All heavy atoms as a GROMACS GRO file, in nm:
protein
  542
    1MET      N    1  -0.714   0.524   1.163
    1MET     CA    2  -0.721   0.496   1.020
    1MET      C    3  -0.699   0.345   0.997
    1MET      O    4  -0.617   0.288   1.065
    1MET     CB    5  -0.618   0.580   0.946
    1MET     CG    6  -0.629   0.728   0.967
    1MET     SD    7  -0.764   0.803   0.887
    1MET     CE    8  -0.693   0.842   0.734
    2ILE      N    9  -0.768   0.291   0.898
    2ILE     CA   10  -0.750   0.152   0.864
    2ILE      C   11  -0.722   0.140   0.711
    2ILE      O   12  -0.758   0.223   0.641
    2ILE     CB   13  -0.876   0.066   0.897
    2ILE    CG1   14  -0.996   0.110   0.824
    2ILE    CG2   15  -0.896   0.062   1.051
    2ILE    CD1   16  -1.116   0.017   0.839
    3THR      N   17  -0.647   0.043   0.676
    3THR     CA   18  -0.612   0.014   0.536
    3THR      C   19  -0.704  -0.093   0.481
    3THR      O   20  -0.715  -0.198   0.542
    3THR     CB   21  -0.468  -0.018   0.515
    3THR    OG1   22  -0.392   0.089   0.566
    3THR    CG2   23  -0.433  -0.041   0.371
    4LEU      N   24  -0.778  -0.065   0.374
    4LEU     CA   25  -0.863  -0.160   0.307
    4LEU      C   26  -0.821  -0.171   0.160
    4LEU      O   27  -0.741  -0.090   0.114
    4LEU     CB   28  -1.008  -0.113   0.316
    4LEU     CG   29  -1.064  -0.105   0.460
    4LEU    CD1   30  -1.206  -0.036   0.460
    4LEU    CD2   31  -1.071  -0.239   0.529
    5THR      N   32  -0.878  -0.263   0.090
    5THR     CA   33  -0.842  -0.286  -0.047
    5THR      C   34  -0.970  -0.278  -0.140
    5THR      O   35  -1.064  -0.349  -0.113
    5THR     CB   36  -0.779  -0.427  -0.064
    5THR    OG1   37  -0.677  -0.443   0.030
    5THR    CG2   38  -0.718  -0.443  -0.207
    6LYS      N   39  -0.964  -0.194  -0.239
    6LYS     CA   40  -1.072  -0.183  -0.337
    6LYS      C   41  -1.075  -0.317  -0.412
    6LYS      O   42  -0.980  -0.388  -0.426
    6LYS     CB   43  -1.052  -0.064  -0.428
    6LYS     CG   44  -1.058   0.068  -0.360
    6LYS     CD   45  -1.036   0.184  -0.458
    6LYS     CE   46  -1.042   0.319  -0.385
    6LYS     NZ   47  -1.021   0.430  -0.484
    7LEU      N   48  -1.186  -0.339  -0.482
    7LEU     CA   49  -1.204  -0.458  -0.563
    7LEU      C   50  -1.096  -0.471  -0.677
    7LEU      O   51  -1.064  -0.575  -0.720
    7LEU     CB   52  -1.344  -0.472  -0.618
    7LEU     CG   53  -1.452  -0.494  -0.517
    7LEU    CD1   54  -1.588  -0.509  -0.584
    7LEU    CD2   55  -1.426  -0.612  -0.433
    8ASN      N   56  -1.045  -0.352  -0.728
    8ASN     CA   57  -0.944  -0.356  -0.829
    8ASN      C   58  -0.802  -0.383  -0.773
    8ASN      O   59  -0.707  -0.380  -0.849
    8ASN     CB   60  -0.944  -0.219  -0.914
    8ASN     CG   61  -0.903  -0.103  -0.826
    8ASN    OD1   62  -0.867  -0.119  -0.710
    8ASN    ND2   63  -0.909   0.015  -0.887
    9GLY      N   64  -0.793  -0.407  -0.646
    9GLY     CA   65  -0.666  -0.443  -0.581
    9GLY      C   66  -0.592  -0.318  -0.523
    9GLY      O   67  -0.486  -0.337  -0.458
   10GLN      N   68  -0.644  -0.200  -0.536
   10GLN     CA   69  -0.579  -0.084  -0.491
   10GLN      C   70  -0.604  -0.058  -0.339
   10GLN      O   71  -0.718  -0.046  -0.306
   10GLN     CB   72  -0.627   0.038  -0.572
   10GLN     CG   73  -0.563   0.171  -0.534
   10GLN     CD   74  -0.615   0.286  -0.618
   10GLN    OE1   75  -0.712   0.274  -0.685
   10GLN    NE2   76  -0.550   0.398  -0.612
   11PRO      N   77  -0.503  -0.059  -0.258
   11PRO     CA   78  -0.520  -0.026  -0.121
   11PRO      C   79  -0.552   0.119  -0.094
   11PRO      O   80  -0.508   0.207  -0.166
   11PRO     CB   81  -0.390  -0.072  -0.055
   11PRO     CG   82  -0.289  -0.054  -0.161
   11PRO     CD   83  -0.357  -0.079  -0.293
   12PHE      N   84  -0.627   0.151   0.012
   12PHE     CA   85  -0.654   0.288   0.052
   12PHE      C   86  -0.671   0.293   0.199
   12PHE      O   87  -0.698   0.192   0.268
   12PHE     CB   88  -0.777   0.346  -0.021
   12PHE     CG   89  -0.909   0.279   0.019
   12PHE    CD1   90  -0.996   0.344   0.111
   12PHE    CD2   91  -0.948   0.152  -0.028
   12PHE    CE1   92  -1.110   0.287   0.153
   12PHE    CE2   93  -1.064   0.096   0.011
   12PHE     CZ   94  -1.150   0.160   0.099
   13THR      N   95  -0.646   0.411   0.258
   13THR     CA   96  -0.652   0.429   0.400
   13THR      C   97  -0.786   0.507   0.427
   13THR      O   98  -0.816   0.606   0.358
   13THR     CB   99  -0.536   0.504   0.455
   13THR    OG1  100  -0.414   0.432   0.419
   13THR    CG2  101  -0.541   0.517   0.604
   14PHE      N  102  -0.853   0.462   0.528
   14PHE     CA  103  -0.989   0.520   0.559
   14PHE      C  104  -1.007   0.547   0.706
   14PHE      O  105  -0.963   0.466   0.787
   14PHE     CB  106  -1.094   0.416   0.509
   14PHE     CG  107  -1.235   0.464   0.522
   14PHE    CD1  108  -1.292   0.559   0.439
   14PHE    CD2  109  -1.321   0.417   0.625
   14PHE    CE1  110  -1.421   0.601   0.449
   14PHE    CE2  111  -1.450   0.457   0.637
   14PHE     CZ  112  -1.501   0.553   0.550
   15ASN      N  113  -1.070   0.655   0.735
   15ASN     CA  114  -1.098   0.690   0.884
   15ASN      C  115  -1.221   0.604   0.925
   15ASN      O  116  -1.334   0.638   0.888
   15ASN     CB  117  -1.117   0.839   0.900
   15ASN     CG  118  -1.127   0.875   1.040
   15ASN    OD1  119  -1.150   0.794   1.132
   15ASN    ND2  120  -1.110   1.004   1.066
   16ALA      N  121  -1.194   0.507   1.003
   16ALA     CA  122  -1.295   0.411   1.047
   16ALA      C  123  -1.408   0.472   1.131
   16ALA      O  124  -1.512   0.414   1.146
   16ALA     CB  125  -1.231   0.302   1.132
   17ILE      N  126  -1.386   0.590   1.180
   17ILE     CA  127  -1.491   0.656   1.263
   17ILE      C  128  -1.612   0.685   1.174
   17ILE      O  129  -1.724   0.699   1.229
   17ILE     CB  130  -1.433   0.785   1.329
   17ILE    CG1  131  -1.334   0.741   1.437
   17ILE    CG2  132  -1.546   0.875   1.386
   17ILE    CD1  133  -1.264   0.856   1.506
   18TYR      N  134  -1.591   0.701   1.044
   18TYR     CA  135  -1.700   0.733   0.956
   18TYR      C  136  -1.777   0.609   0.902
   18TYR      O  137  -1.862   0.629   0.813
   18TYR     CB  138  -1.653   0.818   0.840
   18TYR     CG  139  -1.601   0.953   0.893
   18TYR    CD1  140  -1.469   0.983   0.892
   18TYR    CD2  141  -1.690   1.049   0.937
   18TYR    CE1  142  -1.427   1.104   0.945
   18TYR    CE2  143  -1.646   1.170   0.987
   18TYR     CZ  144  -1.513   1.192   0.991
   18TYR     OH  145  -1.466   1.318   1.036
   19ILE      N  146  -1.745   0.491   0.954
   19ILE     CA  147  -1.823   0.373   0.910
   19ILE      C  148  -1.954   0.362   0.989
   19ILE      O  149  -1.956   0.362   1.110
   19ILE     CB  150  -1.744   0.243   0.924
   19ILE    CG1  151  -1.618   0.246   0.835
   19ILE    CG2  152  -1.824   0.124   0.900
   19ILE    CD1  153  -1.518   0.134   0.849
   20GLU      N  154  -2.062   0.360   0.915
   20GLU     CA  155  -2.191   0.339   0.977
   20GLU      C  156  -2.236   0.193   0.974
   20GLU      O  157  -2.297   0.148   1.069
   20GLU     CB  158  -2.297   0.430   0.906
   20GLU     CG  159  -2.434   0.420   0.969
   20GLU     CD  160  -2.531   0.512   0.907
   20GLU    OE1  161  -2.492   0.611   0.843
   20GLU    OE2  162  -2.655   0.483   0.918
   21GLN      N  163  -2.208   0.126   0.862
   21GLN     CA  164  -2.255  -0.005   0.845
   21GLN      C  165  -2.159  -0.084   0.756
   21GLN      O  166  -2.096  -0.033   0.665
   21GLN     CB  167  -2.394   0.006   0.779
   21GLN     CG  168  -2.477  -0.116   0.780
   21GLN     CD  169  -2.618  -0.089   0.724
   21GLN    OE1  170  -2.630  -0.089   0.600
   21GLN    NE2  171  -2.706  -0.048   0.810
   22ILE      N  172  -2.149  -0.220   0.782
   22ILE     CA  173  -2.074  -0.307   0.699
   22ILE      C  174  -2.164  -0.425   0.663
   22ILE      O  175  -2.231  -0.483   0.751
   22ILE     CB  176  -1.952  -0.362   0.776
   22ILE    CG1  177  -1.865  -0.244   0.832
   22ILE    CG2  178  -1.865  -0.455   0.686
   22ILE    CD1  179  -1.763  -0.292   0.931
   23GLN      N  180  -2.167  -0.460   0.534
   23GLN     CA  181  -2.259  -0.566   0.488
   23GLN      C  182  -2.179  -0.659   0.391
   23GLN      O  183  -2.080  -0.617   0.332
   23GLN     CB  184  -2.372  -0.508   0.407
   23GLN     CG  185  -2.462  -0.409   0.485
   23GLN     CD  186  -2.567  -0.353   0.393
   23GLN    OE1  187  -2.562  -0.366   0.267
   23GLN    NE2  188  -2.671  -0.287   0.455
   24SER      N  189  -2.224  -0.785   0.387
   24SER     CA  190  -2.173  -0.876   0.283
   24SER      C  191  -2.285  -0.908   0.194
   24SER      O  192  -2.384  -0.970   0.238
   24SER     CB  193  -2.120  -1.004   0.354
   24SER     OG  194  -2.016  -0.972   0.438
   25ASN      N  195  -2.274  -0.872   0.065
   25ASN     CA  196  -2.387  -0.902  -0.032
   25ASN      C  197  -2.340  -0.940  -0.165
   25ASN      O  198  -2.398  -0.893  -0.260
   25ASN     CB  199  -2.475  -0.784  -0.051
   25ASN     CG  200  -2.452  -0.653   0.018
   25ASN    OD1  201  -2.464  -0.652   0.135
   25ASN    ND2  202  -2.428  -0.548  -0.056
   26PRO      N  203  -2.274  -1.036  -0.205
   26PRO     CA  204  -2.164  -1.109  -0.132
   26PRO      C  205  -2.042  -1.030  -0.114
   26PRO      O  206  -1.960  -1.058  -0.024
   26PRO     CB  207  -2.141  -1.231  -0.213
   26PRO     CG  208  -2.166  -1.187  -0.357
   26PRO     CD  209  -2.276  -1.089  -0.340
   27ASP      N  210  -2.015  -0.924  -0.200
   27ASP     CA  211  -1.897  -0.842  -0.170
   27ASP      C  212  -1.912  -0.758  -0.041
   27ASP      O  213  -2.025  -0.728  -0.002
   27ASP     CB  214  -1.873  -0.746  -0.289
   27ASP     CG  215  -1.840  -0.817  -0.422
   27ASP    OD1  216  -1.772  -0.917  -0.408
   27ASP    OD2  217  -1.882  -0.766  -0.518
   28THR      N  218  -1.806  -0.732   0.027
   28THR     CA  219  -1.816  -0.657   0.149
   28THR      C  220  -1.840  -0.509   0.112
   28THR      O  221  -1.760  -0.449   0.035
   28THR     CB  222  -1.686  -0.673   0.234
   28THR    OG1  223  -1.663  -0.812   0.253
   28THR    CG2  224  -1.701  -0.598   0.362
   29THR      N  225  -1.943  -0.451   0.168
   29THR     CA  226  -1.979  -0.314   0.140
   29THR      C  227  -1.968  -0.232   0.268
   29THR      O  228  -2.028  -0.267   0.374
   29THR     CB  229  -2.126  -0.308   0.088
   29THR    OG1  230  -2.140  -0.395  -0.024
   29THR    CG2  231  -2.165  -0.166   0.048
   30VAL      N  232  -1.896  -0.127   0.261
   30VAL     CA  233  -1.882  -0.037   0.373
   30VAL      C  234  -1.963   0.089   0.342
   30VAL      O  235  -1.950   0.148   0.238
   30VAL     CB  236  -1.735   0.002   0.395
   30VAL    CG1  237  -1.718   0.108   0.505
   30VAL    CG2  238  -1.648  -0.119   0.423
   31ILE      N  239  -2.054   0.119   0.433
   31ILE     CA  240  -2.137   0.234   0.412
   31ILE      C  241  -2.100   0.341   0.519
   31ILE      O  242  -2.099   0.311   0.637
   31ILE     CB  243  -2.288   0.203   0.427
   31ILE    CG1  244  -2.322   0.094   0.326
   31ILE    CG2  245  -2.378   0.323   0.411
   31ILE    CD1  246  -2.460   0.030   0.344
   32THR      N  247  -2.070   0.463   0.471
   32THR     CA  248  -2.018   0.567   0.559
   32THR      C  249  -2.142   0.651   0.617
   32THR      O  250  -2.255   0.637   0.568
   32THR     CB  251  -1.934   0.664   0.483
   32THR    OG1  252  -2.004   0.739   0.391
   32THR    CG2  253  -1.816   0.596   0.419
   33THR      N  254  -2.106   0.728   0.715
   33THR     CA  255  -2.210   0.815   0.777
   33THR      C  256  -2.265   0.917   0.682
   33THR      O  257  -2.372   0.974   0.704
   33THR     CB  258  -2.155   0.883   0.901
   33THR    OG1  259  -2.034   0.961   0.860
   33THR    CG2  260  -2.119   0.788   1.013
   34THR      N  261  -2.193   0.941   0.570
   34THR     CA  262  -2.238   1.038   0.471
   34THR      C  263  -2.318   0.970   0.356
   34THR      O  264  -2.361   1.041   0.263
   34THR     CB  265  -2.116   1.121   0.410
   34THR    OG1  266  -2.031   1.024   0.346
   34THR    CG2  267  -2.047   1.196   0.514
   35GLY      N  268  -2.333   0.837   0.367
   35GLY     CA  269  -2.401   0.763   0.268
   35GLY      C  270  -2.320   0.701   0.153
   35GLY      O  271  -2.376   0.634   0.068
   36ARG      N  272  -2.194   0.728   0.158
   36ARG     CA  273  -2.105   0.680   0.054
   36ARG      C  274  -2.093   0.527   0.070
   36ARG      O  275  -2.087   0.474   0.179
   36ARG     CB  276  -1.968   0.744   0.068
   36ARG     CG  277  -1.873   0.700  -0.042
   36ARG     CD  278  -1.746   0.780  -0.030
   36ARG     NE  279  -1.650   0.721  -0.126
   36ARG     CZ  280  -1.522   0.735  -0.116
   36ARG    NH1  281  -1.467   0.802  -0.011
   36ARG    NH2  282  -1.439   0.684  -0.204
   37THR      N  283  -2.090   0.456  -0.041
   37THR     CA  284  -2.079   0.310  -0.040
   37THR      C  285  -1.942   0.273  -0.102
   37THR      O  286  -1.907   0.318  -0.212
   37THR     CB  287  -2.191   0.247  -0.125
   37THR    OG1  288  -2.314   0.279  -0.060
   37THR    CG2  289  -2.179   0.092  -0.124
   38ILE      N  290  -1.867   0.186  -0.030
   38ILE     CA  291  -1.738   0.141  -0.078
   38ILE      C  292  -1.732  -0.008  -0.076
   38ILE      O  293  -1.760  -0.072   0.022
   38ILE     CB  294  -1.622   0.196   0.014
   38ILE    CG1  295  -1.634   0.352   0.030
   38ILE    CG2  296  -1.485   0.155  -0.042
   38ILE    CD1  297  -1.549   0.405   0.140
   39LEU      N  298  -1.698  -0.071  -0.188
   39LEU     CA  299  -1.683  -0.216  -0.201
   39LEU      C  300  -1.534  -0.246  -0.172
   39LEU      O  301  -1.446  -0.184  -0.233
   39LEU     CB  302  -1.726  -0.262  -0.335
   39LEU     CG  303  -1.867  -0.243  -0.373
   39LEU    CD1  304  -1.894  -0.291  -0.518
   39LEU    CD2  305  -1.958  -0.322  -0.284
   40VAL      N  306  -1.513  -0.346  -0.088
   40VAL     CA  307  -1.380  -0.386  -0.053
   40VAL      C  308  -1.355  -0.536  -0.065
   40VAL      O  309  -1.451  -0.614  -0.053
   40VAL     CB  310  -1.335  -0.334   0.091
   40VAL    CG1  311  -1.341  -0.183   0.099
   40VAL    CG2  312  -1.423  -0.400   0.193
   41LYS      N  313  -1.226  -0.575  -0.079
   41LYS     CA  314  -1.197  -0.718  -0.086
   41LYS      C  315  -1.199  -0.788   0.047
   41LYS      O  316  -1.227  -0.910   0.048
   41LYS     CB  317  -1.052  -0.734  -0.145
   41LYS     CG  318  -1.045  -0.717  -0.296
   41LYS     CD  319  -0.908  -0.762  -0.346
   41LYS     CE  320  -0.908  -0.766  -0.495
   41LYS     NZ  321  -0.778  -0.815  -0.547
   42GLU      N  322  -1.172  -0.718   0.157
   42GLU     CA  323  -1.172  -0.784   0.288
   42GLU      C  324  -1.309  -0.835   0.323
   42GLU      O  325  -1.409  -0.782   0.278
   42GLU     CB  326  -1.126  -0.682   0.399
   42GLU     CG  327  -0.978  -0.646   0.386
   42GLU     CD  328  -0.946  -0.545   0.283
   42GLU    OE1  329  -1.036  -0.483   0.217
   42GLU    OE2  330  -0.824  -0.519   0.260
   43SER      N  331  -1.319  -0.940   0.404
   43SER     CA  332  -1.437  -0.994   0.451
   43SER      C  333  -1.495  -0.903   0.559
   43SER      O  334  -1.427  -0.814   0.611
   43SER     CB  335  -1.417  -1.130   0.515
   43SER     OG  336  -1.350  -1.120   0.634
   44GLU      N  337  -1.625  -0.912   0.581
   44GLU     CA  338  -1.692  -0.832   0.685
   44GLU      C  339  -1.622  -0.845   0.820
   44GLU      O  340  -1.595  -0.754   0.891
   44GLU     CB  341  -1.839  -0.874   0.693
   44GLU     CG  342  -1.922  -0.791   0.792
   44GLU     CD  343  -2.068  -0.821   0.788
   44GLU    OE1  344  -2.113  -0.890   0.691
   44GLU    OE2  345  -2.134  -0.778   0.883
   45ALA      N  346  -1.583  -0.972   0.856
   45ALA     CA  347  -1.515  -1.002   0.982
   45ALA      C  348  -1.379  -0.933   0.989
   45ALA      O  349  -1.338  -0.878   1.090
   45ALA     CB  350  -1.504  -1.153   1.002
   46GLU      N  351  -1.307  -0.930   0.873
   46GLU     CA  352  -1.176  -0.862   0.873
   46GLU      C  353  -1.189  -0.715   0.896
   46GLU      O  354  -1.113  -0.652   0.964
   46GLU     CB  355  -1.108  -0.891   0.738
   46GLU     CG  356  -1.052  -1.024   0.713
   46GLU     CD  357  -1.000  -1.048   0.580
   46GLU    OE1  358  -1.079  -1.031   0.479
   46GLU    OE2  359  -0.882  -1.084   0.570
   47VAL      N  360  -1.295  -0.648   0.835
   47VAL     CA  361  -1.312  -0.508   0.845
   47VAL      C  362  -1.353  -0.480   0.990
   47VAL      O  363  -1.301  -0.384   1.052
   47VAL     CB  364  -1.423  -0.454   0.749
   47VAL    CG1  365  -1.451  -0.306   0.774
   47VAL    CG2  366  -1.382  -0.479   0.603
   48VAL      N  367  -1.438  -0.556   1.053
   48VAL     CA  368  -1.480  -0.540   1.189
   48VAL      C  369  -1.353  -0.552   1.285
   48VAL      O  370  -1.338  -0.467   1.373
   48VAL     CB  371  -1.594  -0.642   1.233
   48VAL    CG1  372  -1.606  -0.638   1.387
   48VAL    CG2  373  -1.716  -0.612   1.156
   49GLU      N  374  -1.273  -0.650   1.255
   49GLU     CA  375  -1.147  -0.667   1.334
   49GLU      C  376  -1.057  -0.544   1.327
   49GLU      O  377  -1.001  -0.496   1.425
   49GLU     CB  378  -1.074  -0.794   1.288
   49GLU     CG  379  -0.952  -0.820   1.375
   49GLU     CD  380  -0.883  -0.952   1.335
   49GLU    OE1  381  -0.956  -1.048   1.304
   49GLU    OE2  382  -0.760  -0.953   1.333
   50LYS      N  383  -1.038  -0.493   1.201
   50LYS     CA  384  -0.956  -0.375   1.179
   50LYS      C  385  -1.019  -0.250   1.252
   50LYS      O  386  -0.942  -0.176   1.309
   50LYS     CB  387  -0.939  -0.342   1.038
   50LYS     CG  388  -0.853  -0.441   0.965
   50LYS     CD  389  -0.835  -0.403   0.813
   50LYS     CE  390  -0.738  -0.500   0.749
   50LYS     NZ  391  -0.664  -0.442   0.641
   51VAL      N  392  -1.149  -0.237   1.241
   51VAL     CA  393  -1.214  -0.119   1.306
   51VAL      C  394  -1.199  -0.132   1.456
   51VAL      O  395  -1.160  -0.035   1.530
   51VAL     CB  396  -1.358  -0.113   1.264
   51VAL    CG1  397  -1.438  -0.008   1.352
   51VAL    CG2  398  -1.372  -0.081   1.119
   52THR      N  399  -1.222  -0.248   1.516
   52THR     CA  400  -1.211  -0.275   1.659
   52THR      C  401  -1.068  -0.239   1.705
   52THR      O  402  -1.047  -0.172   1.811
   52THR     CB  403  -1.251  -0.414   1.696
   52THR    OG1  404  -1.390  -0.436   1.657
   52THR    CG2  405  -1.245  -0.437   1.847
   53SER      N  406  -0.966  -0.287   1.629
   53SER     CA  407  -0.832  -0.267   1.667
   53SER      C  408  -0.798  -0.111   1.667
   53SER      O  409  -0.729  -0.063   1.756
   53SER     CB  410  -0.739  -0.341   1.570
   53SER     OG  411  -0.602  -0.315   1.593
   54PHE      N  412  -0.850  -0.049   1.566
   54PHE     CA  413  -0.829   0.102   1.550
   54PHE      C  414  -0.892   0.170   1.670
   54PHE      O  415  -0.831   0.254   1.729
   54PHE     CB  416  -0.894   0.146   1.418
   54PHE     CG  417  -0.904   0.299   1.409
   54PHE    CD1  418  -0.795   0.379   1.389
   54PHE    CD2  419  -1.025   0.360   1.413
   54PHE    CE1  420  -0.799   0.516   1.379
   54PHE    CE2  421  -1.040   0.496   1.404
   54PHE     CZ  422  -0.920   0.578   1.385
   55TYR      N  423  -1.016   0.133   1.705
   55TYR     CA  424  -1.086   0.193   1.820
   55TYR      C  425  -1.002   0.172   1.947
   55TYR      O  426  -0.991   0.259   2.037
   55TYR     CB  427  -1.223   0.137   1.839
   55TYR     CG  428  -1.325   0.190   1.739
   55TYR    CD1  429  -1.452   0.132   1.734
   55TYR    CD2  430  -1.301   0.295   1.654
   55TYR    CE1  431  -1.544   0.170   1.638
   55TYR    CE2  432  -1.394   0.342   1.565
   55TYR     CZ  433  -1.520   0.279   1.557
   55TYR     OH  434  -1.614   0.319   1.471
   56LYS      N  435  -0.950   0.055   1.969
   56LYS     CA  436  -0.868   0.026   2.085
   56LYS      C  437  -0.742   0.107   2.088
   56LYS      O  438  -0.699   0.164   2.189
   56LYS     CB  439  -0.830  -0.126   2.095
   56LYS     CG  440  -0.940  -0.213   2.133
   56LYS     CD  441  -0.901  -0.362   2.138
   56LYS     CE  442  -1.017  -0.448   2.176
   56LYS     NZ  443  -0.979  -0.591   2.172
   57ASN      N  444  -0.685   0.124   1.969
   57ASN     CA  445  -0.559   0.205   1.955
   57ASN      C  446  -0.578   0.347   1.994
   57ASN      O  447  -0.488   0.412   2.050
   57ASN     CB  448  -0.513   0.196   1.807
   57ASN     CG  449  -0.382   0.140   1.792
   57ASN    OD1  450  -0.312   0.106   1.889
   57ASN    ND2  451  -0.331   0.137   1.672
   58ILE      N  452  -0.695   0.402   1.958
   58ILE     CA  453  -0.715   0.546   1.990
   58ILE      C  454  -0.792   0.570   2.124
   58ILE      O  455  -0.819   0.683   2.157
   58ILE     CB  456  -0.788   0.618   1.876
   58ILE    CG1  457  -0.928   0.566   1.848
   58ILE    CG2  458  -0.701   0.615   1.746
   58ILE    CD1  459  -1.009   0.642   1.750
   59GLY      N  460  -0.820   0.457   2.189
   59GLY     CA  461  -0.881   0.464   2.322
   59GLY      C  462  -1.034   0.476   2.325
   59GLY      O  463  -1.089   0.506   2.435
   60ILE      N  464  -1.104   0.452   2.215
   60ILE     CA  465  -1.247   0.453   2.215
   60ILE      C  466  -1.302   0.328   2.285
   60ILE      O  467  -1.401   0.334   2.350
   60ILE     CB  468  -1.305   0.467   2.073
   60ILE    CG1  469  -1.270   0.609   2.019
   60ILE    CG2  470  -1.455   0.444   2.071
   60ILE    CD1  471  -1.317   0.633   1.879
   61VAL      N  472  -1.233   0.217   2.259
   61VAL     CA  473  -1.271   0.091   2.324
   61VAL      C  474  -1.162   0.063   2.424
   61VAL      O  475  -1.047   0.036   2.390
   61VAL     CB  476  -1.283  -0.022   2.223
   61VAL    CG1  477  -1.308  -0.151   2.294
   61VAL    CG2  478  -1.389   0.003   2.121
   62GLY      N  479  -1.201   0.061   2.552
   62GLY     CA  480  -1.100   0.042   2.660
   62GLY      C  481  -1.089  -0.109   2.690
   62GLY      O  482  -1.178  -0.190   2.670
   63VAL      N  483  -0.977  -0.141   2.753
   63VAL     CA  484  -0.954  -0.275   2.808
   63VAL      C  485  -1.011  -0.278   2.944
   63VAL      O  486  -0.980  -0.193   3.026
   63VAL     CB  487  -0.807  -0.311   2.805
   63VAL    CG1  488  -0.786  -0.449   2.859
   63VAL    CG2  489  -0.754  -0.299   2.660
   64ARG      N  490  -1.095  -0.377   2.975
   64ARG     CA  491  -1.152  -0.384   3.111
   64ARG      C  492  -1.049  -0.423   3.208
   64ARG      O  493  -0.971  -0.516   3.187
   64ARG     CB  494  -1.264  -0.485   3.110
   64ARG     CG  495  -1.380  -0.426   3.019
   64ARG     CD  496  -1.506  -0.496   3.060
   64ARG     NE  497  -1.609  -0.448   2.970
   64ARG     CZ  498  -1.721  -0.395   3.008
   64ARG    NH1  499  -1.753  -0.391   3.132
   64ARG    NH2  500  -1.804  -0.351   2.918
   65ASP      N  501  -1.046  -0.353   3.318
   65ASP     CA  502  -0.951  -0.377   3.424
   65ASP      C  503  -1.004  -0.485   3.520
   65ASP      O  504  -1.124  -0.475   3.560
   65ASP     CB  505  -0.923  -0.247   3.498
   65ASP     CG  506  -0.810  -0.260   3.605
   65ASP    OD1  507  -0.700  -0.290   3.568
   65ASP    OD2  508  -0.843  -0.247   3.724
   66LYS      N  509  -0.926  -0.577   3.556
   66LYS     CA  510  -0.972  -0.680   3.653
   66LYS      C  511  -0.923  -0.650   3.794
   66LYS      O  512  -0.859  -0.728   3.863
   66LYS     CB  513  -0.916  -0.821   3.607
   66LYS     CG  514  -0.976  -0.864   3.481
   66LYS     CD  515  -0.936  -1.010   3.452
   66LYS     CE  516  -1.003  -1.057   3.328
   66LYS     NZ  517  -0.973  -1.198   3.302
   67ALA      N  518  -0.950  -0.526   3.838
   67ALA     CA  519  -0.906  -0.484   3.968
   67ALA      C  520  -0.972  -0.575   4.078
   67ALA      O  521  -1.086  -0.605   4.071
   67ALA     CB  522  -0.946  -0.340   3.990
   68GLY      N  523  -0.888  -0.612   4.173
   68GLY     CA  524  -0.937  -0.696   4.280
   68GLY      C  525  -0.925  -0.840   4.258
   68GLY      O  526  -0.939  -0.922   4.344
   69ASP      N  527  -0.896  -0.877   4.132
   69ASP     CA  528  -0.876  -1.027   4.102
   69ASP      C  529  -0.735  -1.062   4.133
   69ASP      O  530  -0.637  -0.998   4.086
   69ASP     CB  531  -0.908  -1.053   3.954
   69ASP     CG  532  -1.052  -1.044   3.919
   69ASP    OD1  533  -1.136  -1.036   4.011
   69ASP    OD2  534  -1.081  -1.043   3.799
   70ASP      N  535  -0.715  -1.161   4.216
   70ASP     CA  536  -0.579  -1.210   4.250
   70ASP      C  537  -0.546  -1.333   4.177
   70ASP      O  538  -0.615  -1.423   4.157
   70ASP     CB  539  -0.564  -1.223   4.403
   70ASP     CG  540  -0.571  -1.094   4.475
   70ASP    OD1  541  -0.527  -0.996   4.418
   70ASP    OD2  542  -0.629  -1.095   4.580
   0.00000   0.00000   0.00000
């Protein structure tokens, strides 16, 4: 789950697995897999960073092992 902020300043928690697309037009728009559109205050880069961190936290994105490197 990630915390984002609606344009009215209200924070909300969202399951990042349901994000299909993130756009800046100029407001950041999060489009879900169900077609719902959510406008947020965070920049596109901030949302991507939060999503990536969430994926790493739950093990969807693994850390590459440098086995054999001395």
